[in-house]
N, C-alpha and C positions, 0 to 999 in steps of 0.2 A: 239456105245456101244454093247457090245457082250451079249449074253443071260446070260453069267456068272455074269456080272456086274450088271444085273438088279435086282438082290435082295439087291443092296447097293443104289439103287435109293430111294429118299424121295420126299416128296410133293414140297419142295424147289426147287430141281433140276427140277421137271416136269415144275414148275411155268418159271425157268430161261430158260430153253429150250423153253418153249412157247414165252416168251419174246423176246428172242433172235432170234427165228426164225421168229416171226412176224415182228420185224424190218428188218431182211435181206430181207423180203418179201414185204417191203414197206407199212406196216400197219401203218397209222400216229400214232405218239409217243402218242397223247392224247388219242386215242382210246385203245392203250396197257395199257396206264395208267389206264384208267377206269376197263378194264378187269380184270387187276392185284390188283386193289383195292388202288393203290398207291393215297396217300393224296397230296404228292410232285411230281411234275413233275421231280424234280431233281434226286429223286429215281429211276424214269422208265428211265433216260437217261444213267443209268448203262449198261443199254443192249444195247443203241447205241454205246456206248465206246467198249464193248465187240464185237459187230459187226465190228467197225473198225479197232480193233486189229485183227480179223479174216482175214480181207480183205488184211490187211498188210502181215500177215504171208502167206496167200496163194499166194499173189504176189511173196514174197520172194522165196518162194519155187518153183514157176515156173520158175523165172530167174535162180535160182541154176541148175534146171534141162536143161535149155537152154545152160548155160554155161557148164556143164559136157557133153552135147551131142556135143559141138562145140570143146571140148578139146578130145573127143574121135574121131573125125571125123580128126582131125587136123594129 
C-alpha cells in the first residue's frame, strides 16, 4: 500500500490486514477469532482462505519467473 492509498483505508481494511497477517504468522485461529471479536470461527476462517490464496499466487508467480528465466537462458 502506498502513502497515496492510505486515505482510502478504513477500519475494516485494518482488521482484515491484521487477520490475514496474524494467520500468515501462525497465530492460532481461535486467538485471531477472539481478537477480532468474531462469534463464529467460520467467519475467522475467511482469513485462512485468504492466506491460502496468497500462497498459491506467490508460488505461481515464482514458477512463472523460473520458467521465464529458463526461456531467456535457452
